[in-house]
All heavy atoms as an XYZ file, in Angstrom:
796
protein
N    -100.267   -104.360    120.355
C    -100.949   -104.244    119.131
C    -101.198   -102.806    118.755
O    -101.338   -101.907    119.616
C    -102.260   -104.983    119.161
C    -103.019   -104.920    117.822
S    -104.492   -105.889    117.920
C    -105.490   -105.053    116.684
N    -101.279   -102.465    117.500
C    -101.435   -101.126    117.042
C    -102.992   -100.783    117.289
O    -103.728   -101.536    117.994
C    -101.137   -100.910    115.634
N    -103.478    -99.700    116.770
C    -104.800    -99.195    117.009
C    -105.834   -100.171    116.476
O    -107.002   -100.184    116.926
C    -105.031    -97.881    116.362
O    -104.839    -98.056    114.899
N    -105.568   -101.023    115.462
C    -106.474   -101.943    114.923
C    -107.087   -101.351    113.667
O    -107.886   -102.031    113.016
N    -106.753   -100.140    113.285
C    -107.307    -99.487    112.145
C    -106.287    -99.706    111.027
O    -105.087    -99.602    111.172
C    -107.575    -97.998    112.374
C    -108.656    -97.780    113.252
C    -108.466    -97.364    114.584
C    -109.978    -98.037    112.856
C    -109.511    -97.148    115.502
C    -111.047    -97.812    113.700
C    -110.857    -97.345    114.980
O    -111.877    -97.182    115.823
N    -106.869    -99.943    109.764
C    -106.010   -100.097    108.567
C    -105.645    -98.773    107.981
O    -105.933    -97.736    108.536
N    -105.037    -98.858    106.762
C    -104.642    -97.703    106.096
C    -105.751    -96.820    105.614
O    -105.666    -95.586    105.553
C    -103.769    -98.052    104.851
C    -102.439    -98.719    105.215
C    -101.748    -99.139    103.876
C    -101.497    -97.839    105.979
N    -106.890    -97.415    105.319
C    -108.015    -96.691    104.819
C    -109.088    -96.435    105.926
O    -110.194    -96.081    105.636
C    -108.644    -97.418    103.712
C    -107.729    -97.539    102.562
O    -106.963    -96.572    102.280
N    -107.751    -98.639    101.824
N    -108.734    -96.604    107.170
C    -109.664    -96.321    108.321
C    -110.474    -97.458    108.774
O    -110.977    -97.474    109.819
N    -110.538    -98.537    108.059
C    -111.281    -99.773    108.384
C    -110.330   -100.588    109.312
O    -109.247   -100.200    109.768
N    -110.860   -101.794    109.595
C    -110.000   -102.684    110.419
C    -108.773   -103.176    109.642
O    -108.828   -103.277    108.481
C    -110.975   -103.899    110.757
C    -111.992   -103.811    109.788
C    -112.104   -102.427    109.311
N    -107.670   -103.446    110.372
C    -106.491   -103.827    109.794
C    -106.569   -105.233    109.250
O    -107.465   -105.968    109.675
C    -105.284   -103.724    110.754
O    -105.433   -104.713    111.737
N    -105.656   -105.688    108.429
C    -105.743   -107.078    107.863
C    -105.704   -108.105    108.948
O    -106.163   -109.226    108.760
C    -104.693   -107.282    106.776
C    -103.306   -107.327    107.303
C    -102.336   -107.655    106.144
N    -101.075   -108.072    106.792
C    -100.112   -107.183    106.977
N    -100.255   -105.994    106.524
N     -98.971   -107.634    107.507
N    -104.988   -107.880    110.045
C    -104.760   -108.888    111.069
C    -105.749   -108.827    112.196
O    -105.675   -109.582    113.159
C    -103.363   -108.886    111.543
S    -102.154   -109.152    110.229
N    -106.617   -107.816    112.137
C    -107.539   -107.600    113.299
C    -108.412   -108.808    113.576
O    -108.610   -109.194    114.759
C    -108.377   -106.361    113.044
C    -109.208   -106.013    114.214
C    -108.696   -105.580    115.342
C    -110.606   -105.991    114.166
C    -109.429   -105.182    116.547
C    -111.361   -105.638    115.226
C    -110.786   -105.290    116.460
N    -108.992   -109.483    112.499
C    -109.777   -110.770    112.832
C    -108.949   -111.780    113.542
O    -109.490   -112.484    114.486
C    -110.269   -111.233    111.527
C    -110.158   -109.988    110.639
C    -109.054   -109.172    111.166
N    -107.707   -111.966    113.257
C    -106.846   -112.875    113.917
C    -106.623   -112.501    115.412
O    -106.531   -113.375    116.266
C    -105.491   -113.088    113.170
C    -105.650   -113.681    111.777
C    -105.596   -112.889    110.698
C    -105.799   -115.030    111.670
C    -105.713   -113.447    109.434
C    -105.910   -115.688    110.410
C    -105.876   -114.830    109.315
N    -106.446   -111.172    115.556
C    -106.303   -110.682    116.928
C    -107.457   -110.948    117.729
O    -107.430   -111.372    118.881
C    -105.917   -109.182    116.929
C    -105.938   -108.538    118.306
C    -106.824   -107.728    118.781
C    -105.011   -108.724    119.320
N    -106.475   -107.392    120.057
C    -105.325   -108.017    120.397
C    -103.801   -109.554    119.382
C    -104.664   -108.001    121.579
C    -103.183   -109.538    120.548
C    -103.492   -108.761    121.712
N    -108.745   -110.730    117.213
C    -109.938   -110.977    117.904
C    -110.097   -112.483    118.298
O    -110.498   -112.830    119.387
C    -111.122   -110.582    117.055
C    -111.335   -109.118    116.986
C    -112.535   -108.646    116.255
O    -112.836   -109.229    115.116
N    -113.273   -107.681    116.794
N    -109.744   -113.263    117.321
C    -109.758   -114.705    117.643
C    -108.844   -115.140    118.769
O    -109.106   -115.927    119.595
C    -109.381   -115.497    116.330
C    -109.489   -117.006    116.445
C    -109.138   -117.703    115.193
O    -109.123   -117.083    114.127
O    -108.613   -118.847    115.272
N    -107.608   -114.607    118.669
C    -106.614   -114.817    119.749
C    -107.055   -114.355    121.049
O    -107.034   -115.031    122.119
C    -105.254   -114.234    119.409
C    -104.138   -114.410    120.453
C    -103.838   -115.842    120.687
C    -102.941   -113.584    119.951
N    -107.650   -113.103    121.152
C    -108.164   -112.573    122.367
C    -109.321   -113.353    122.941
O    -109.336   -113.623    124.114
C    -108.580   -111.113    122.082
C    -108.745   -110.239    123.329
C    -107.555   -110.210    124.240
C    -109.213   -108.838    122.948
N    -110.212   -113.777    122.030
C    -111.324   -114.659    122.515
C    -110.884   -115.956    123.081
O    -111.375   -116.438    124.101
C    -112.268   -114.861    121.362
N    -109.849   -116.511    122.463
C    -109.297   -117.735    122.967
C    -108.745   -117.576    124.402
O    -108.921   -118.361    125.273
C    -108.162   -118.232    122.053
S    -107.453   -119.881    122.562
N    -107.943   -116.475    124.528
C    -107.447   -116.180    125.912
C    -108.522   -115.898    126.947
O    -108.435   -116.378    128.026
C    -106.512   -114.969    125.812
C    -105.132   -115.211    125.305
C    -104.286   -114.149    124.834
C    -104.515   -116.434    125.369
C    -103.003   -114.439    124.335
C    -103.282   -116.746    124.898
C    -102.511   -115.701    124.319
O    -101.292   -115.926    123.925
N    -109.554   -115.241    126.546
C    -110.639   -114.963    127.479
C    -111.307   -116.191    127.959
O    -111.646   -116.473    129.095
C    -111.614   -114.001    126.844
C    -112.883   -113.893    127.673
C    -110.996   -112.517    126.783
N    -111.593   -117.092    126.981
C    -112.283   -118.351    127.277
C    -111.338   -119.299    128.089
O    -111.830   -120.000    128.968
C    -112.701   -119.007    125.991
C    -113.205   -120.453    126.219
C    -113.810   -118.130    125.300
N    -110.063   -119.418    127.794
C    -109.256   -120.434    128.328
C    -108.376   -120.032    129.518
O    -107.609   -120.824    130.127
C    -108.312   -121.012    127.288
C    -109.093   -121.743    126.264
O    -109.901   -122.611    126.488
N    -108.868   -121.460    124.970
N    -108.333   -118.764    129.890
C    -107.474   -118.312    130.982
C    -108.313   -117.501    131.977
O    -109.438   -117.097    131.736
C    -106.272   -117.407    130.542
O    -106.832   -116.245    129.958
C    -105.399   -118.184    129.616
N    -107.827   -117.417    133.196
C    -108.378   -116.587    134.216
C    -107.362   -115.802    135.007
O    -106.136   -116.030    134.729
C    -109.186   -117.470    135.252
O    -108.311   -118.294    135.931
N    -107.743   -114.952    135.892
C    -106.751   -114.164    136.599
C    -105.831   -115.048    137.483
O    -104.698   -114.714    137.575
C    -107.413   -113.190    137.470
N    -106.321   -116.186    137.926
C    -105.488   -116.997    138.743
C    -104.753   -118.107    137.933
O    -103.727   -118.606    138.444
C    -106.388   -117.700    139.861
C    -107.055   -116.820    140.798
C    -108.313   -116.102    140.149
O    -108.853   -116.636    139.259
N    -108.731   -115.006    140.843
N    -105.285   -118.543    136.883
C    -104.740   -119.642    136.128
C    -104.437   -119.313    134.656
O    -105.384   -119.009    133.885
C    -105.781   -120.834    136.169
C    -105.188   -122.108    135.550
O    -103.963   -122.251    135.529
O    -105.996   -122.910    135.154
N    -103.165   -119.331    134.264
C    -102.767   -118.925    132.949
C    -102.458   -120.239    132.123
O    -101.944   -120.133    130.994
C    -101.600   -118.048    132.947
C    -101.937   -116.632    133.244
O    -103.175   -116.326    133.210
O    -100.999   -115.926    133.560
N    -102.750   -121.358    132.647
C    -102.317   -122.617    131.946
C    -103.137   -122.857    130.562
O    -102.687   -123.616    129.749
C    -102.569   -123.847    132.845
O    -103.938   -123.918    133.232
N    -104.217   -122.200    130.442
C    -105.002   -122.359    129.205
C    -104.337   -121.726    128.006
O    -104.915   -121.840    126.840
N    -103.325   -120.948    128.202
C    -102.692   -120.205    127.058
C    -102.139   -121.193    126.011
O    -102.016   -120.925    124.818
C    -101.507   -119.352    127.563
C    -102.004   -118.027    128.107
C    -100.741   -117.245    128.477
C    -101.190   -115.898    129.091
N    -100.044   -115.036    129.406
N    -101.830   -122.376    126.457
C    -101.313   -123.490    125.551
C    -102.311   -123.879    124.504
O    -101.976   -124.231    123.383
C    -100.901   -124.706    126.328
C     -99.606   -124.432    127.232
C     -99.386   -125.612    128.087
C     -98.211   -125.334    129.072
N     -97.991   -126.348    130.047
N    -103.568   -123.769    124.936
C    -104.682   -124.096    123.942
C    -104.740   -122.988    122.796
O    -105.336   -123.271    121.681
C    -106.040   -124.172    124.622
C    -106.108   -125.229    125.593
C    -107.416   -125.307    126.315
C    -107.516   -126.486    127.332
N    -108.795   -126.359    128.053
N    -104.226   -121.857    123.062
C    -104.273   -120.810    122.170
C    -103.031   -120.627    121.162
O    -103.023   -119.724    120.387
C    -104.461   -119.404    122.789
S    -105.971   -119.349    123.843
N    -102.190   -121.616    121.228
C    -100.981   -121.638    120.394
C    -101.300   -121.540    118.822
O    -100.664   -120.701    118.181
C    -100.061   -122.765    120.670
N    -102.243   -122.241    118.353
C    -102.576   -122.226    116.949
C    -103.018   -120.800    116.576
O    -102.709   -120.261    115.530
C    -103.626   -123.261    116.743
C    -103.425   -124.180    117.821
C    -102.977   -123.457    118.918
N    -103.910   -120.224    117.399
C    -104.342   -118.855    117.105
C    -103.301   -117.856    117.155
O    -103.248   -116.896    116.353
C    -105.570   -118.507    118.149
N    -102.437   -117.953    118.186
C    -101.241   -117.127    118.194
C    -100.372   -117.211    117.024
O     -99.816   -116.203    116.412
C    -100.410   -117.420    119.461
C     -99.186   -116.552    119.746
C     -99.642   -115.046    120.020
C     -98.468   -117.065    120.986
N    -100.093   -118.419    116.544
C     -99.314   -118.679    115.340
C     -99.971   -118.064    114.135
O     -99.225   -117.440    113.266
C     -99.204   -120.186    115.155
C     -98.237   -120.635    114.058
C     -98.058   -122.137    114.080
O     -98.258   -122.798    115.058
O     -97.761   -122.589    112.990
N    -101.228   -118.197    113.923
C    -101.964   -117.526    112.885
C    -101.807   -116.073    112.915
O    -101.568   -115.377    111.892
C    -103.498   -117.860    112.883
C    -103.725   -119.325    112.494
O    -102.813   -119.966    111.924
O    -104.833   -119.803    112.812
N    -101.866   -115.486    114.101
C    -101.794   -113.983    114.259
C    -100.353   -113.480    113.869
O    -100.204   -112.552    113.133
C    -102.101   -113.573    115.646
C    -102.020   -112.096    115.865
C    -102.716   -111.141    115.206
C    -101.095   -111.574    116.886
C    -102.551   -109.809    115.485
C    -100.881   -110.268    117.088
C    -101.651   -109.384    116.435
O    -101.545   -108.022    116.631
N     -99.370   -114.299    114.341
C     -97.950   -113.938    114.044
C     -97.734   -113.989    112.583
O     -97.001   -113.235    111.961
C     -96.945   -114.702    114.871
C     -96.761   -114.223    116.281
C     -96.334   -115.128    117.184
C     -96.916   -112.857    116.568
C     -96.114   -114.688    118.522
C     -96.847   -112.466    117.917
C     -96.330   -113.321    118.914
O     -96.156   -112.903    120.133
N     -98.248   -115.075    111.986
C     -98.039   -115.251    110.513
C     -98.701   -114.090    109.696
O     -98.187   -113.651    108.728
C     -98.664   -116.570    110.005
C     -98.623   -116.831    108.597
C     -97.241   -116.785    107.870
O     -96.302   -117.068    108.705
O     -97.200   -116.557    106.778
N     -99.862   -113.644    110.184
C    -100.538   -112.539    109.480
C     -99.700   -111.262    109.637
O     -99.558   -110.503    108.630
C    -101.918   -112.300    110.085
S    -102.758   -110.882    109.380
N     -99.062   -111.058    110.757
C     -98.229   -109.894    110.964
C     -96.932   -109.896    110.178
O     -96.524   -108.968    109.494
C     -97.929   -109.672    112.445
C     -99.009   -109.222    113.390
C     -98.493   -109.217    114.827
C     -99.561   -107.889    112.932
N     -96.297   -111.065    110.098
C     -94.880   -111.157    109.744
C     -94.704   -111.975    108.428
O     -93.623   -111.823    107.768
C     -94.012   -111.726    110.776
C     -94.038   -110.977    112.088
N     -93.599   -109.605    112.179
C     -94.516   -111.266    113.330
C     -93.850   -109.220    113.400
N     -94.400   -110.237    114.162
N     -95.562   -112.843    108.077
C     -95.533   -113.583    106.815
C     -94.279   -114.479    106.703
O     -93.770   -114.731    105.587
C     -95.653   -112.688    105.574
C     -96.793   -111.868    105.520
N     -98.058   -112.308    105.270
C     -96.962   -110.498    105.713
C     -98.896   -111.336    105.306
N     -98.324   -110.154    105.495
N     -93.798   -115.020    107.834
C     -92.544   -115.783    107.826
C     -92.767   -117.121    107.043
O     -91.930   -117.547    106.290
C     -92.076   -115.991    109.184
C     -91.525   -114.725    109.840
C     -90.836   -115.064    111.139
C     -90.342   -113.804    111.809
N     -89.052   -113.236    111.237
N     -93.915   -117.872    107.252
C     -94.075   -119.112    106.575
C     -94.310   -118.814    105.085
O     -93.857   -119.675    104.247
C     -95.379   -119.790    107.162
C     -95.097   -120.302    108.614
C     -96.445   -120.989    109.005
C     -96.302   -121.510    110.415
N     -97.467   -122.163    110.887
N     -94.993   -117.787    104.689
C     -95.314   -117.505    103.347
C     -93.931   -117.258    102.633
O     -93.765   -117.664    101.540
C     -96.182   -116.267    103.299
C     -96.494   -115.849    101.840
C     -97.441   -114.677    101.739
O     -97.762   -114.088    102.767
O     -97.737   -114.186    100.602
N     -93.122   -116.406    103.223
C     -91.800   -116.067    102.637
C     -90.922   -117.327    102.467
O     -90.365   -117.517    101.481
C     -91.108   -114.984    103.516
C     -89.657   -114.812    103.143
C     -91.807   -113.657    103.479
N     -91.000   -118.170    103.496
C     -90.173   -119.367    103.482
C     -90.678   -120.285    102.253
O     -89.865   -120.872    101.457
C     -90.304   -120.185    104.758
N     -92.028   -120.383    102.165
C     -92.600   -121.240    101.070
C     -92.242   -120.608     99.708
O     -91.907   -121.376     98.723
C     -94.042   -121.310    101.270
C     -94.734   -122.162    100.266
C     -96.205   -122.426    100.568
N     -96.749   -123.382     99.702
C     -97.885   -123.217     99.072
N     -98.606   -122.234     99.201
N     -98.353   -124.181     98.198
N     -92.368   -119.381     99.502
C     -92.060   -118.733     98.241
C     -90.569   -118.884     97.916
O     -90.225   -119.181     96.832
C     -92.333   -117.163     98.288
C     -91.767   -116.394     97.193
C     -93.895   -117.044     98.265
N     -89.678   -118.799     98.920
C     -88.260   -119.014     98.632
C     -87.972   -120.409     98.249
O     -87.218   -120.601     97.314
C     -87.422   -118.531     99.919
C     -87.382   -117.149    100.133
O     -87.605   -116.359     99.124
N     -87.065   -116.755    101.340
N     -88.706   -121.404     98.938
C     -88.443   -122.830     98.533
C     -88.918   -122.974     97.127
O     -88.314   -123.774     96.382
C     -89.215   -123.623     99.509
N     -90.113   -122.479     96.717
C     -90.646   -122.613     95.369
C     -89.726   -122.034     94.323
O     -89.351   -122.564     93.290
C     -92.053   -122.002     95.245
C     -93.196   -122.762     95.952
C     -94.429   -121.957     95.895
C     -93.381   -124.121     95.235
N     -89.205   -120.776     94.643
C     -88.299   -120.180     93.729
C     -86.988   -121.011     93.541
O     -86.418   -121.069     92.417
C     -87.948   -118.722     94.114
C     -89.054   -117.758     93.990
C     -88.801   -116.390     94.477
O     -87.806   -116.195     95.184
N     -89.569   -115.391     94.013
N     -86.424   -121.487     94.690
C     -85.241   -122.284     94.554
C     -85.409   -123.485     93.817
O     -84.606   -123.884     92.875
C     -84.794   -122.675     95.997
O     -84.620   -121.483     96.717
C     -83.524   -123.484     95.961
N     -86.608   -124.207     93.954
C     -86.913   -125.413     93.227
C     -87.037   -125.034     91.697
O     -86.686   -125.806     90.843
C     -88.221   -126.054     93.743
N     -87.739   -123.976     91.428
C     -87.925   -123.543     90.008
C     -86.627   -123.253     89.345
O     -86.317   -123.706     88.240
C     -88.796   -122.305     89.955
C     -89.045   -121.798     88.599
C     -89.927   -122.430     87.666
C     -88.344   -120.709     88.087
C     -90.135   -122.018     86.449
C     -88.625   -120.193     86.830
C     -89.467   -120.851     86.026
O     -89.587   -120.402     84.708
N     -85.788   -122.518     90.015
C     -84.423   -122.198     89.457
C     -83.585   -123.450     89.241
O     -82.889   -123.614     88.239
C     -83.722   -121.260     90.308
C     -84.273   -119.852     90.274
C     -83.392   -118.813     90.966
N     -84.097   -117.508     91.074
C     -84.512   -116.893     92.092
N     -84.339   -117.424     93.315
N     -85.117   -115.835     92.038
N     -83.665   -124.375     90.207
C     -82.941   -125.701     90.070
C     -83.416   -126.449     88.843
O     -82.642   -127.020     88.123
C     -83.105   -126.453     91.400
C     -82.259   -127.616     91.512
C     -82.454   -128.245     92.944
C     -81.435   -129.280     93.241
N     -81.627   -129.890     94.579
N     -84.794   -126.478     88.701
C     -85.341   -127.281     87.582
C     -84.985   -126.584     86.275
O     -84.753   -127.266     85.285
C     -86.838   -127.428     87.804
N     -84.979   -125.251     86.209
C     -84.684   -124.518     85.013
C     -83.167   -124.672     84.637
O     -82.901   -124.836     83.425
C     -85.021   -123.064     85.284
C     -85.004   -122.196     84.089
C     -85.464   -120.780     84.323
O     -84.931   -120.180     85.314
O     -86.289   -120.231     83.628
N     -82.323   -124.759     85.603
C     -80.915   -124.951     85.394
C     -80.684   -126.402     84.850
O     -79.775   -126.636     84.081
C     -80.082   -124.659     86.528
N     -81.421   -127.351     85.376
C     -81.243   -128.782     85.023
C     -81.758   -129.052     83.556
O     -81.249   -129.914     82.872
C     -81.946   -129.657     85.985
N     -82.771   -128.294     83.182
C     -83.376   -128.492     81.904
C     -83.350   -127.206     81.087
O     -84.341   -126.495     81.126
C     -84.847   -128.995     82.006
C     -84.851   -130.234     82.816
O     -84.120   -131.190     82.705
N     -85.875   -130.287     83.713
N     -82.250   -126.888     80.408
C     -82.179   -125.602     79.631
C     -83.216   -125.632     78.521
O     -83.573   -126.656     77.966
C     -80.813   -125.539     79.198
C     -80.235   -126.925     79.223
C     -81.007   -127.600     80.252
N     -83.710   -124.413     78.114
C     -84.671   -124.393     77.054
C     -84.064   -124.613     75.748
O     -82.992   -124.079     75.390
C     -85.248   -122.930     77.119
C     -86.129   -122.567     78.267
C     -86.683   -121.198     78.247
N     -87.050   -120.732     76.965
C     -87.430   -119.450     76.726
N     -87.497   -118.605     77.816
N     -87.750   -119.038     75.561
N     -84.828   -125.346     74.868
C     -84.325   -125.598     73.479
C     -84.724   -124.408     72.559
O     -84.045   -124.231     71.568
C     -85.024   -126.812     72.959
C     -84.439   -128.111     73.739
O     -83.294   -128.032     74.267
O     -85.216   -129.036     73.840
N     -85.782   -123.747     72.937
C     -86.286   -122.612     72.084
C     -86.030   -121.287     72.622
O     -86.769   -120.327     72.555
C     -87.778   -122.765     71.888
C     -88.568   -122.715     73.245
O     -87.924   -122.835     74.259
O     -89.764   -122.555     73.107
N     -84.869   -121.138     73.256
C     -84.395   -119.878     73.883
C     -84.117   -118.900     72.753
O     -83.654   -119.213     71.715
C     -83.168   -120.039     74.717
N     -84.569   -117.595     72.888
C     -84.438   -116.642     71.815
C     -82.988   -116.345     71.598
O     -82.145   -116.309     72.442
C     -85.180   -115.399     72.327
C     -85.237   -115.569     73.810
C     -85.172   -117.050     74.059
N     -82.689   -116.113     70.256
C     -81.317   -115.762     69.898
C     -81.105   -114.272     70.026
O     -82.073   -113.524     70.213
C     -81.041   -116.216     68.432
O     -81.900   -115.493     67.539
N     -79.918   -113.886     69.810
C     -79.541   -112.419     69.970
C     -80.294   -111.652     68.905
O     -80.726   -110.483     69.139
C     -78.085   -112.245     69.909
N     -80.487   -112.161     67.725
C     -81.095   -111.427     66.665
C     -82.640   -111.371     66.999
O     -83.261   -110.280     66.734
C     -81.041   -112.121     65.266
O     -81.527   -113.380     65.362
N     -83.169   -112.330     67.567
C     -84.638   -112.191     67.974
C     -84.837   -111.182     69.054
O     -85.782   -110.414     69.027
C     -85.151   -113.535     68.508
C     -85.276   -114.607     67.356
C     -85.579   -115.937     67.937
O     -85.123   -116.304     69.034
N     -86.345   -116.745     67.210
N     -83.795   -111.042     69.911
C     -83.879   -110.083     71.003
C     -83.740   -108.649     70.350
O     -84.453   -107.732     70.785
C     -82.831   -110.225     72.080
C     -83.216   -111.597     72.816
C     -82.798   -109.123     73.086
C     -82.189   -112.036     73.725
N     -82.841   -108.479     69.391
C     -82.665   -107.231     68.743
C     -84.009   -106.764     68.006
O     -84.372   -105.533     67.959
C     -81.607   -107.308     67.692
C     -80.240   -107.084     68.199
C     -79.283   -106.942     67.053
N     -78.021   -107.504     67.490
C     -77.408   -108.695     67.275
N     -78.136   -109.446     66.401
N     -76.352   -109.047     67.773
N     -84.787   -107.717     67.495
C     -86.130   -107.327     66.919
C     -87.059   -106.763     67.864
O     -87.992   -106.063     67.414
C     -86.659   -108.557     66.158
C     -85.841   -108.973     64.988
O     -85.157   -108.148     64.417
N     -85.924   -110.219     64.662
N     -86.823   -106.937     69.141
C     -87.749   -106.294     70.138
C     -87.478   -104.868     70.310
O     -88.187   -104.125     70.972
C     -87.632   -107.056     71.505
C     -88.030   -108.487     71.514
C     -87.703   -109.101     72.846
C     -89.587   -108.546     71.248
N     -86.325   -104.404     69.735
C     -86.018   -103.000     69.901
C     -85.141   -102.675     71.047
O     -84.991   -101.593     71.433
N     -84.674   -103.736     71.688
C     -83.843   -103.538     72.886
C     -82.431   -103.272     72.636
O     -81.731   -102.583     73.233
C     -84.007   -104.733     73.865
C     -85.447   -105.023     74.318
C     -85.453   -106.327     75.072
C     -85.974   -103.841     75.036
N     -81.825   -103.970     71.592
C     -80.426   -103.902     71.223
C     -80.412   -103.312     69.827
O     -81.206   -103.710     68.938
C     -79.707   -105.209     71.330
C     -79.665   -105.877     72.657
C     -79.091   -107.252     72.611
C     -78.968   -105.078     73.640
N     -79.431   -102.517     69.488
C     -79.300   -101.824     68.203
C     -80.594   -101.215     67.707
O     -81.090   -101.460     66.624
C     -78.801   -102.918     67.067
C     -77.462   -103.408     67.386
O     -76.638   -102.697     67.948
N     -77.174   -104.572     66.895
N     -81.151   -100.495     68.634
C     -82.402    -99.802     68.392
C     -82.366    -98.820     67.191
O     -83.314    -98.639     66.534
C     -82.915    -99.223     69.703
C     -84.298    -98.650     69.560
C     -84.751    -98.054     70.898
C     -86.174    -97.570     70.745
N     -86.602    -97.121     72.063
N     -81.179    -98.242     67.052
C     -81.035    -97.115     65.997
C     -81.246    -97.738     64.599
O     -81.907    -97.163     63.806
C     -79.643    -96.550     66.083
C     -79.282    -95.850     67.397
C     -78.890    -96.769     68.443
O     -78.434    -97.938     68.190
O     -78.983    -96.368     69.650
N     -80.766    -98.982     64.336
C     -80.981    -99.550     62.995
C     -82.435    -99.886     62.797
O     -82.965    -99.662     61.715
C     -80.053   -100.867     62.884
C     -78.645   -100.605     62.966
O     -78.251    -99.476     62.736
O     -77.894   -101.540     63.317
N     -83.058   -100.485     63.849
C     -84.478   -100.782     63.660
C     -85.297    -99.507     63.473
O     -86.338    -99.431     62.772
C     -84.933   -101.530     64.894
C     -84.450   -102.929     64.992
O     -84.028   -103.433     63.942
O     -84.445   -103.517     66.112
N     -85.004    -98.445     64.171
C     -85.695    -97.170     64.026
C     -85.558    -96.613     62.598
O     -86.536    -96.148     62.014
C     -85.162    -96.183     65.110
O     -85.251    -96.739     66.376
C     -85.930    -94.932     65.020
N     -84.317    -96.690     62.044
C     -84.098    -96.249     60.670
C     -84.995    -97.081     59.655
O     -85.567    -96.542     58.777
C     -82.658    -96.392     60.261
C     -81.850    -95.314     60.943
C     -80.349    -95.481     60.606
C     -79.471    -94.541     61.414
N     -78.070    -94.711     61.148
N     -85.042    -98.373     59.910
C     -85.782    -99.251     59.085
C     -87.285    -98.857     59.054
O     -88.009    -98.789     58.025
C     -85.684   -100.760     59.404
C     -84.385   -101.261     58.975
C     -84.195   -102.715     59.479
C     -82.820   -103.250     59.347
N     -82.732   -104.597     59.807
N     -87.854    -98.638     60.279
C     -89.278    -98.278     60.378
C     -89.567    -97.016     59.893
O     -90.597    -96.772     59.175
C     -89.593    -98.370     61.970
C     -91.033    -97.828     62.170
C     -89.551    -99.773     62.492
N     -88.714    -95.955     60.121
C     -88.960    -94.627     59.666
C     -88.555    -94.374     58.178
O     -88.906    -93.341     57.643
C     -88.287    -93.610     60.526
C     -88.655    -93.493     62.012
C     -87.801    -92.577     62.773
C     -90.129    -93.187     62.153
N     -87.870    -95.342     57.601
C     -87.448    -95.192     56.181
C     -86.345    -94.099     56.008
O     -86.189    -93.645     55.033
N     -85.608    -93.875     57.082
C     -84.523    -92.920     57.038
C     -83.285    -93.388     56.295
O     -83.245    -94.544     55.936
N     -82.420    -92.538     56.038
C     -81.171    -92.902     55.325
C     -80.151    -93.506     56.215
O     -79.980    -93.496     57.290
C     -80.591    -91.592     54.728
O     -80.284    -90.656     55.761
């Protein structure tokens, strides 16, 4: 583990999870018997998730995939046309600028 200090000098975001894991190890293991480590698996999993965000990334990817799939299956009826997009000033901006400024 790193120093335990965050970017601004306080405790890091995962430090509480580390403390919980360490407390679990202290309570459930001894120098002679390490079999209590199995009881700390949920705390270890929480600590790893805090460090690496693997479950969060997998969930976000699944949600994005489902959203894109639903969006492809049901296309929008009110999608903006090219002329509506031009009015935003993104395409053919020179013409819109001339209209606004009253130029020749």
